[in-house]
C-alpha positions as CSV (number, residue, x, y, z in Angstrom):
1,V,116.8,115.5,134.7
2,Y,118.0,116.3,131.2
3,A,117.2,119.2,128.9
4,A,116.2,118.7,125.3
5,G,119.8,118.8,124.1
6,G,120.9,115.9,126.4
7,M,122.6,118.3,128.8
8,P,121.8,118.0,132.5
9,A,119.1,120.6,133.2
10,S,121.1,122.1,136.1
11,L,123.9,122.8,133.6
12,E,121.7,124.2,130.9
13,V,122.6,127.9,130.2
14,P,119.7,130.0,128.9
15,M,120.6,131.6,125.5
16,P,119.7,135.3,125.1
17,G,118.1,134.6,121.7
18,I,117.6,136.3,118.4
19,V,117.4,140.1,117.8
20,L,115.0,140.5,114.9
21,T,115.1,143.9,113.3
22,T,112.1,145.5,111.7
23,D,111.0,148.8,110.3
24,L,107.4,147.6,110.4
25,S,107.3,147.4,106.6
26,D,105.8,144.3,104.9
27,E,109.3,143.7,103.5
28,S,110.9,143.5,106.9
29,K,108.0,141.3,108.2
30,R,109.0,138.6,105.7
31,A,111.6,137.4,108.2
32,F,109.0,136.9,111.0
33,A,107.8,133.4,110.1
34,P,111.2,131.8,109.4
35,V,112.7,133.5,112.5
36,R,109.7,132.3,114.7
37,A,110.3,128.7,113.4
38,L,114.0,128.9,114.0
39,A,113.6,130.3,117.5
40,A,111.1,127.5,118.3
41,R,113.4,124.8,117.0
42,L,116.4,126.2,118.9
43,G,114.5,127.0,122.1
44,L,115.4,130.7,121.8
45,S,113.4,133.8,122.5
46,V,113.1,136.7,120.1
47,T,113.4,140.4,120.7
48,L,111.9,142.7,118.0
49,L,114.1,145.7,117.5
50,S,113.3,148.8,115.6
51,V,115.6,151.8,115.2
52,L,113.9,155.1,114.9
53,E,116.3,157.1,112.9
54,D,117.3,160.6,114.0
55,L,117.1,162.7,110.9
56,P,118.1,166.3,110.6
57,F,114.9,168.4,110.2
58,E,115.0,171.7,108.4
59,P,111.6,173.4,109.1
60,T,112.2,176.0,106.4
61,A,113.8,173.9,103.7
62,G,113.4,175.5,100.3
63,G,111.6,178.4,101.8
64,L,108.6,176.3,102.7
65,M,107.4,176.1,106.3
66,A,106.8,172.7,107.8
67,V,105.6,171.6,111.2
68,Y,108.3,170.0,113.3
69,P,107.3,166.5,114.2
70,D,106.7,165.7,117.8
71,R,109.5,163.1,118.4
72,T,107.9,162.0,121.6
73,Q,104.6,161.3,119.9
74,V,106.4,159.6,117.0
75,K,108.3,157.3,119.3
76,R,105.1,156.5,121.3
77,D,103.2,155.6,118.1
78,W,106.2,153.5,117.0
79,E,106.3,151.7,120.3
80,T,102.5,151.0,120.1
81,A,103.0,149.5,116.6
82,M,105.9,147.4,117.8
83,Q,103.8,146.0,120.6
84,A,101.1,145.0,118.1
85,A,103.8,143.4,115.9
86,A,105.1,141.4,118.9
87,D,101.6,140.3,119.7
88,A,101.1,139.2,116.1
89,F,104.5,137.4,116.1
90,G,103.5,135.5,119.2
91,R,104.3,136.4,122.8
92,D,105.2,132.8,123.5
93,V,108.4,133.4,121.5
94,C,108.7,137.2,121.3
95,K,109.4,138.3,124.8
96,Q,109.9,142.0,124.1
97,A,109.7,144.7,121.5
98,V,112.1,147.6,121.7
99,V,112.4,150.9,119.9
100,V,115.7,152.8,120.1
101,E,116.6,156.2,118.6
102,A,119.9,156.6,116.8
103,A,121.4,158.5,113.9
104,D,123.4,155.4,112.7
105,V,120.9,152.5,112.3
106,P,123.3,149.7,111.6
107,R,125.5,150.7,114.5
108,A,122.5,150.8,116.8
109,I,121.5,147.3,115.8
110,V,124.9,145.9,116.4
111,E,125.4,147.7,119.7
112,Y,122.0,146.6,120.9
113,A,122.6,142.9,120.1
114,H,126.0,143.1,121.7
115,A,124.7,144.7,124.9
116,Q,121.9,142.1,125.1
117,K,124.4,139.2,124.4
118,A,122.2,138.0,121.6
119,D,123.0,134.8,119.9
120,Y,121.9,136.0,116.4
121,I,120.7,139.1,114.6
122,A,118.0,138.4,112.0
123,M,116.7,140.8,109.3
124,A,115.0,140.9,106.0
125,T,116.8,142.7,103.2
126,H,115.0,145.1,101.0
127,G,116.9,144.0,97.9
128,R,117.9,147.4,96.7
129,S,120.5,147.5,93.9
130,G,122.2,150.0,91.6
131,L,121.7,153.7,92.3
132,R,119.1,153.2,95.1
133,R,121.6,151.1,97.0
134,L,124.4,153.5,96.4
135,L,122.3,156.4,97.7
136,L,120.4,154.6,100.5
137,G,123.2,152.2,101.5
138,S,122.6,148.8,102.9
139,V,121.8,148.4,106.6
140,A,122.2,144.7,106.3
141,E,125.6,144.9,104.7
142,Q,126.9,147.2,107.5
143,V,125.4,145.0,110.2
144,V,127.1,141.9,108.7
145,R,130.4,143.8,108.6
146,H,130.3,144.9,112.2
147,A,128.3,142.3,114.1
148,H,130.0,140.0,116.6
149,V,127.3,137.3,116.2
150,P,126.0,135.5,113.2
151,V,123.5,137.5,111.1
152,L,120.6,135.8,109.4
153,L,119.5,137.6,106.3
154,Y,116.2,136.9,104.5
155,P,116.3,138.3,100.9
156,P,113.2,139.2,98.9
157,G,111.5,136.4,97.1
158,S,111.7,136.1,93.4
């Protein structure tokens, strides 16, 4: 019995697949269709990954009082949204949706992909330039610099 690639089925090694990052924005979801097509073509599964950024919170910044967000509830809401995104992506290909919390988003993406032995990391870029990029940085650039696997980037359309 032979697998699709002509390799004996008994020797076929399952590939861990593609880690597709998302912040659940429409911009990040641009990568969903092409990654789904690529995963199907290569016979890979997809894991949706979202990093919930740990941000310092100052409840009295500028002398104004603010309600401290319930991080547990925020994470629970984010996980629910990620499950819905995975359902929309298609559970035949998207096997799991994961939310991790971290202060350093690019590092969390790279470390997650490394720990899962992913074959690829995929992400849409937001296309920031100039001052916005200088101030906000580029998650994609940092992932590309530090990843140990190929990174597939989907830039904004024209």
